Every structure is written in C-alpha cells, then in structure tokens.
C-alpha positions as CSV (number, residue, x, y, z in Angstrom):
1,X,-0.2,2.3,62.6
2,X,0.3,0.9,66.1
3,X,3.1,-1.2,64.4
4,X,4.6,2.3,63.3
5,X,4.1,4.0,67.0
6,X,6.2,1.2,67.9
7,X,8.4,1.2,66.1
8,X,9.3,4.7,66.4
9,X,9.2,4.0,69.9
10,X,11.8,1.5,69.8
11,X,14.2,3.8,67.4
12,X,14.1,6.7,70.4
13,X,15.3,3.9,73.1
14,X,16.3,5.1,75.7
15,X,15.1,8.2,75.0
16,X,11.5,9.6,75.0
17,X,9.7,10.6,72.4
18,X,7.5,13.3,72.1
19,X,3.7,13.5,71.1
20,X,4.1,16.2,68.9
21,X,7.2,14.1,66.9
22,X,4.5,10.9,67.0
23,X,1.9,12.9,65.4
24,X,4.6,14.9,62.6
25,X,6.2,11.8,61.5
26,X,2.8,9.7,61.7
27,X,0.6,12.6,60.3
28,X,-1.8,11.5,63.1
29,X,-3.6,13.7,66.0
30,X,-2.8,13.3,69.8
31,X,-5.5,11.3,70.0
32,X,-4.5,8.8,67.8
33,X,-1.4,8.6,69.3
34,X,-2.8,8.1,72.6
35,X,-4.9,5.3,71.7
36,X,-2.8,3.1,69.7
37,X,-0.4,3.8,73.1
38,X,-3.4,2.0,74.9
39,X,-3.6,-0.7,72.5
40,X,0.4,-1.6,72.8
41,X,-0.1,-1.4,76.5
42,X,-2.9,-4.3,76.2
43,X,-0.5,-6.1,74.2
44,X,1.9,-6.4,77.2
45,X,3.8,-3.5,76.0
46,X,5.7,-1.5,79.3
47,X,5.2,2.5,77.6
48,X,5.6,5.6,80.3
49,X,4.1,8.7,79.5
50,X,4.9,11.7,81.1
51,X,3.3,15.5,80.3
52,X,5.6,17.6,78.5
53,X,8.2,14.7,77.7
54,X,6.8,12.0,75.7
55,X,6.6,8.2,75.8
56,X,9.0,5.8,76.5
57,X,9.1,2.2,76.0
58,X,10.5,0.3,79.1
59,X,9.6,-3.6,78.6
60,X,8.9,-5.8,75.8
61,X,6.8,-9.0,76.7
62,X,7.6,-11.9,76.5
63,X,4.9,-12.6,73.2
64,X,5.9,-13.8,69.6
65,X,4.4,-11.2,68.2
66,X,5.1,-10.2,63.9
67,X,6.7,-7.2,65.2
68,X,8.7,-8.7,67.5
69,X,10.2,-12.2,65.0
70,X,10.5,-9.3,62.5
71,X,12.3,-6.8,63.7
72,X,15.8,-7.7,62.9
73,X,15.1,-10.8,60.8
74,X,18.2,-11.4,58.2
75,X,16.5,-14.0,56.3
76,X,15.5,-13.3,52.8
77,X,12.3,-15.4,52.8
78,X,11.3,-17.3,55.6
79,X,9.2,-15.6,57.7
80,X,8.6,-12.7,56.2
81,X,5.1,-13.1,56.7
82,X,4.0,-13.9,60.0
83,X,0.6,-15.0,60.9
84,X,0.4,-14.7,64.9
85,X,-2.0,-16.3,66.9
86,X,-2.3,-15.7,70.8
87,X,-4.1,-19.3,70.8
88,X,-4.6,-22.2,68.1
89,X,-5.9,-25.7,67.4
90,X,-2.6,-26.6,65.3
91,X,-0.3,-24.8,63.2
92,X,0.1,-26.8,61.1
93,X,-4.1,-26.9,60.1
94,X,-4.3,-23.5,59.6
95,X,-0.8,-23.4,57.8
96,X,-2.0,-26.2,55.3
97,X,-5.3,-24.1,54.8
98,X,-3.7,-20.9,54.2
99,X,-1.0,-22.7,51.6
100,X,-4.3,-24.2,49.8
101,X,-6.5,-20.8,49.6
102,X,-6.8,-19.7,45.8
103,X,-4.4,-16.6,46.5
104,X,-2.1,-18.6,48.6
105,X,0.7,-17.3,50.5
106,X,4.4,-16.3,49.7
107,X,6.8,-19.2,50.3
108,X,8.4,-19.4,53.3
109,X,5.6,-17.6,55.2
110,X,5.3,-19.2,59.2
111,X,2.3,-19.8,61.2
112,X,3.4,-18.8,65.1
113,X,0.8,-19.5,68.2
114,X,1.4,-19.0,72.1
115,X,-0.2,-22.1,72.6
116,X,-2.0,-25.0,70.9
117,X,-5.5,-26.7,72.1
118,X,-5.3,-29.6,69.7
119,X,-1.0,-29.7,68.7
120,X,-0.3,-33.6,67.7
121,X,3.1,-35.1,67.1
122,X,4.1,-38.2,64.9
123,X,0.9,-41.4,64.7
124,X,-1.2,-38.7,65.8
125,X,0.4,-38.4,69.1
126,X,-1.3,-35.5,71.7
127,X,1.8,-32.4,71.7
128,X,1.5,-30.7,75.0
129,X,1.8,-27.0,75.0
130,X,1.8,-24.5,77.9
131,X,0.6,-20.8,77.1
132,X,3.6,-18.6,76.8
133,X,5.8,-20.9,77.7
134,X,7.1,-22.9,74.1
135,X,7.4,-22.3,70.5
136,X,5.2,-23.8,68.4
137,X,5.5,-22.7,64.7
138,X,4.4,-24.2,61.5
139,X,6.5,-22.7,57.7
140,X,4.7,-22.8,54.4
141,X,7.4,-24.4,52.0
142,X,6.7,-24.5,47.9
143,X,10.1,-26.5,47.0
144,X,10.6,-27.5,43.7
145,X,11.3,-30.9,44.2
146,X,10.0,-34.5,44.0
147,X,7.5,-35.7,46.1
148,X,9.5,-38.7,46.8
149,X,11.3,-36.0,48.4
150,X,10.3,-34.4,51.0
151,X,10.6,-36.6,54.0
152,X,14.2,-35.1,53.9
153,X,12.7,-31.8,55.0
154,X,12.3,-33.5,58.7
155,X,16.1,-33.7,58.3
156,X,16.9,-30.8,57.4
157,X,14.3,-28.7,60.2
158,X,16.2,-31.3,62.7
159,X,19.7,-30.1,61.6
160,X,18.7,-26.6,61.6
161,X,16.6,-26.6,64.8
162,X,19.7,-28.8,67.1
163,X,22.2,-26.0,66.2
164,X,20.4,-23.2,66.2
165,X,19.8,-24.1,70.5
166,X,23.4,-25.4,70.4
167,X,24.7,-21.5,69.2
168,X,21.9,-19.3,71.4
169,X,21.9,-21.7,74.6
170,X,24.9,-24.2,74.7
171,X,21.8,-26.8,75.7
172,X,23.9,-29.9,73.5
173,X,20.6,-30.4,71.7
174,X,20.7,-34.4,70.4
175,X,18.8,-35.5,67.4
176,X,16.5,-38.8,67.3
177,X,15.5,-40.8,64.3
178,X,12.9,-39.1,62.3
179,X,11.7,-36.1,64.1
180,X,12.4,-35.4,67.7
181,X,15.0,-33.6,69.3
182,X,16.4,-35.1,72.7
183,X,18.4,-33.4,75.9
184,X,19.7,-35.8,77.9
185,X,17.4,-38.9,76.7
186,X,14.4,-36.7,77.6
187,X,12.4,-35.1,74.3
188,X,12.3,-31.4,74.1
189,X,11.2,-30.4,70.4
190,X,8.9,-32.1,68.3
191,X,8.9,-32.1,64.3
192,X,6.1,-32.9,61.8
193,X,6.0,-32.6,58.6
194,X,3.0,-33.0,56.5
195,X,2.7,-32.4,52.4
196,X,-0.3,-31.9,49.5
197,X,1.2,-33.0,46.8
198,X,0.1,-35.0,43.3
199,X,1.7,-37.9,41.4
200,X,5.1,-35.0,40.0
201,X,4.7,-32.1,42.0
202,X,4.5,-30.5,45.6
203,X,1.9,-28.4,46.4
204,X,2.7,-27.4,49.5
205,X,4.2,-28.7,52.5
206,X,4.1,-27.7,55.6
207,X,7.2,-27.9,58.6
208,X,5.7,-28.1,62.3
209,X,7.5,-27.5,64.7
210,X,6.8,-27.7,68.7
211,X,9.5,-26.7,71.1
212,X,9.9,-26.8,75.1
213,X,11.2,-23.3,76.1
214,X,10.5,-22.1,79.5
215,X,7.9,-24.7,81.2
216,X,8.8,-25.6,84.8
217,X,9.0,-29.6,85.8
218,X,5.8,-29.8,87.6
219,X,4.0,-28.3,84.6
220,X,4.3,-30.7,82.2
221,X,1.3,-34.0,82.3
222,X,2.1,-36.5,84.9
223,X,2.3,-38.9,81.7
224,X,5.7,-37.0,80.3
225,X,7.0,-35.6,83.6
226,X,9.7,-38.3,83.7
227,X,10.5,-37.9,79.5
228,X,10.1,-34.1,78.3
229,X,12.5,-31.4,79.4
230,X,12.3,-28.2,78.4
231,X,15.2,-25.5,77.7
232,X,14.8,-23.9,81.2
233,X,15.1,-27.1,83.2
234,X,18.4,-27.7,81.5
235,X,19.4,-24.4,81.8
236,X,17.8,-22.9,84.8
237,X,17.1,-19.8,83.4
238,X,14.7,-18.0,81.5
239,X,15.2,-18.0,77.7
240,X,14.4,-15.3,75.3
241,X,11.6,-16.9,72.9
242,X,11.7,-14.3,70.0
243,X,15.8,-14.2,70.2
244,X,15.8,-17.9,69.7
245,X,13.2,-18.1,67.1
246,X,14.7,-15.8,65.3
247,X,18.0,-17.6,65.1
248,X,16.0,-20.9,64.3
249,X,14.4,-19.4,61.2
250,X,18.2,-18.0,60.2
251,X,19.6,-21.3,61.2
252,X,16.3,-23.3,58.5
253,X,16.7,-21.0,55.6
254,X,20.3,-21.6,55.4
255,X,20.0,-25.1,55.3
256,X,17.0,-25.2,53.5
257,X,18.9,-23.6,50.9
258,X,21.6,-26.1,50.9
259,X,19.2,-29.1,50.2
260,X,17.9,-27.3,47.8
261,X,20.6,-26.4,46.1
262,X,23.4,-29.3,46.9
263,X,21.1,-31.8,47.2
264,X,20.4,-34.2,51.1
265,X,24.2,-35.3,51.8
266,X,25.2,-32.8,53.0
267,X,22.4,-32.9,55.1
268,X,22.6,-36.1,56.0
269,X,26.4,-35.9,57.4
270,X,25.2,-32.8,59.4
271,X,22.3,-35.2,60.9
272,X,24.8,-38.0,61.7
273,X,26.8,-35.5,63.5
274,X,24.7,-34.4,65.7
275,X,22.3,-37.6,65.8
276,X,22.0,-40.0,69.9
277,X,20.1,-42.5,67.6
278,X,22.7,-44.8,66.1
279,X,25.0,-47.3,67.1
280,X,23.2,-48.0,70.4
281,X,20.0,-50.9,70.8
282,X,16.7,-48.9,69.7
283,X,12.9,-50.3,69.7
284,X,11.2,-49.4,66.8
285,X,7.4,-49.1,66.6
286,X,5.8,-48.9,63.8
287,X,1.7,-48.8,62.8
288,X,1.2,-52.4,62.7
289,X,4.6,-54.3,64.0
290,X,7.8,-53.1,66.3
291,X,11.9,-54.5,66.2
292,X,14.1,-54.5,68.9
293,X,17.4,-54.3,67.3
294,X,21.0,-51.7,67.0
295,X,21.0,-49.3,65.1
296,X,23.2,-49.4,62.5
297,X,22.7,-46.5,59.8
298,X,20.4,-43.9,58.2
299,X,20.8,-44.6,54.2
300,X,21.1,-42.4,52.0
301,X,17.2,-41.9,51.7
302,X,16.7,-40.9,55.3
303,X,15.5,-44.4,56.3
304,X,16.7,-46.1,59.5
305,X,19.1,-49.7,59.0
306,X,18.5,-51.7,61.7
307,X,20.1,-54.7,62.7
308,X,18.1,-57.4,63.8
309,X,19.0,-60.1,66.6
310,X,19.2,-62.5,64.0
311,X,21.5,-61.0,62.1
312,X,18.9,-59.6,59.9
313,X,19.5,-55.8,58.4
314,X,16.1,-54.2,58.4
315,X,15.3,-50.6,56.3
316,X,13.1,-49.0,58.1
317,X,10.9,-46.1,56.4
318,X,8.4,-44.9,59.2
319,X,7.9,-46.1,63.3
320,X,9.1,-44.3,66.5
321,X,12.4,-45.0,68.5
322,X,12.7,-45.7,71.9
323,X,16.6,-45.8,72.7
324,X,17.9,-48.4,74.6
325,X,20.5,-47.5,76.0
C-alpha cells in the first residue's frame, strides 16, 4: 500500500493530490493514508501536507529502494525482482542463499544494499563500502550454458558497467583484467562472479559489483586512499545512484543477451576496446606464484597471455594484475 501511495504522489507531481482522492483510489481510510505518508517520510521522502489541499511529493531520498530502481526501468527480466537492504554483510552471500532456496527466485533478480559490512573481492580481499555512498549489488542468473563458460560473465559485466558509466557520466572508465574498472589508474569498481554448478549444469550464477559513487577522498581507508577513486572525485559533483544503477542494469541485460545469443567473441572484442591492461608491462599475482611480463592479449576463453622476460608465452587464467605503466 505504501508503494501505491508513492506512485500516486509521483503521478501528480508537481501538483498536490488530495487525501480524498487517495482514499478513493486506494479504497482506504484517511487514517490509513496518513500512516503511509508518515512511513514514506521515515524512509526519507519529503512530503508536504496542507489541510484541504492534500499531499505533494517534494523530494526523493538518495536511496536504492526497490520502488525507485523499478520506476521507469525498461529491462525485460533484469531486476524485475528486487531485494533491498539498508545494511548487509554481503549481497553475493544472500544472493547465493536465495538462489539455492527450494522455491528459488526469478532469473535476473537483484540483491542491493546501501552498505556491505563483509563485502569482499577476489582472493578474499575486503571490499570497503560506505553507507549511501556506493552501489553494491548482486544479480542472480541461471544461464543455459556449460559451467566452463561461466567465467565469461565477468567480462560481460565489466563491458556493461564500463559502457553504462561512460554514457551516464562521461568518465572514461577502463577495464583491468580480469574484473576491475579503473579511472586514471585508480580502482572505481570490483566485480565478483560466483558459481553453483554440477559437472554439466549451472545451478546458479551470481555476479556482484561494488562501485564507488559519492565518496570523498578522505572517506576511503588509509590503505586504499592512494589507489581508489569515486565518480564524485572524478567529476566534482554528486551522482544520482538510482539513475546510474538503472543505466547499468539496462546495459547489462543487452550485453548478457548478446553473450547468450551470439557467443563470447563479440563480448571479447568490446572488452579489448575498453581495456587498459593490454600491451603494457604488468605483474600477475596468483595464489601460489607471481609473474612479471608484458600483457600481450586475451585469448578466446578470456585468459591473459603474458610474455615473460625470457620470451616464453604464459597463459594466465586467474590472478591479480598490477599495471607497471
């Protein structure tokens, strides 16, 4: 009911809507309308009330509420079901629990949180998340592909996010193999893909992303202050998180469908156009060893091809890249 009240207030902007009309359309009492108005105010919505005039929605809070994400969203199946949380340990962890449920959730559902207290990146690294300043989300997917192809979704996601951020903000985001977005050499976004599968069947695929949006320079922990950035730092203005997330979801659906329908080559071509981690010296840190070399290319499976100092070509399927530009 709260959502219905909000919808009517939005439909009447910038005019007032009378309490009588709200009662009539929603078939509730004036007391019920007032309670829902109060709840919306507690959620951060600025609503003006005037006796014998009605209610006017004056301002919408900077919150990633399901109602705001879905309002005007034009996707076919991505984020048609939204699970919103003010605070969450990890959107990926909850997404895995939801997808493993007996009832299950629909393909393309999204878990979004205003902050993550236990967010993580690849290799178990902690992902810093300041409340109301970032976009942290996880998509639940059930792609009809072989489990061996699942890792390609990381590149699909990187392409979609980079393009959406460029279109929406003008910031020249680049992709670093395999799963980071950089601006001027500093990290803006991390992507973490996790898989639940059998030998020949994907049970679920979770793709999570954490994007630095409106953090100030001094709000990052000291250990990443010199290596992390946000869109606000790069642009000098506050970014509308809901609008950007909607653009990301729309872009992701388009590239995800291209991947399913046309395969990986088109994704890889676009990825190479957007990358900042090829044809340059790099260091690769894997779980059990490291390599220094020249990043030559990415092969048809998404593995990095590294030219070692002795001239040998090393194929790297997993690891953390440090640019040596």
